[in-house]
C-alpha positions, 0 to 999 in steps of 0.5 A: 427639254434640258440637255446635259451638255456632256456626261460620263457613266459606266457602260454595260459590262462595267469595263468601259465608260460611256461619254454622252454629248447630247448638246453636240448632237443638238447643235449639229442637227440645228446647224444642219437645218439652219437654212432649210427654208432656202431650197438651194441650200437644202438641195445642196445638203441633201445631195451631200447627205445622199453621197455620204449614205452611199459610203456608209453602206460600206464603212471600210473606207474611213478616209472616204467617209471622212471626206464626205462628212466634211462635204456635209459640214461644208454644205451646211456651213457647220461650226466645229463640233465643240462646246464651251464647258464651265468650271462647274461642268468640268468639276462635275465631269471630273467627279463622274470620270473618277467614279467610272474609273474607280468602278472599272478598276474595281470590276477589273480587279475582281475579274482578274482575281476570278480568272487568275 
């Protein structure tokens, strides 16, 4: 499976862009289960995931959610959620963003023109 590390496209409704970062999801999941065969490590990760699940049911306390996300990251010994991006990828992203920005601007002008 080939993942596009990062991409930008127009979101439904044409007034927002959508950033896709599949590579971040993949590396996050891989680091989450890296030591899964170690029962103690797996137990620690599952315990903090259970704690996170409790506050996700009521997402109003963003500070508590962040604390519990950090606990998961620590238990799983996760690296920072960043990726290196080559010059070619940066240029591709710039082109994608320019295209999305232009589409949003033209949609906005048309919408404002119709409403105003």
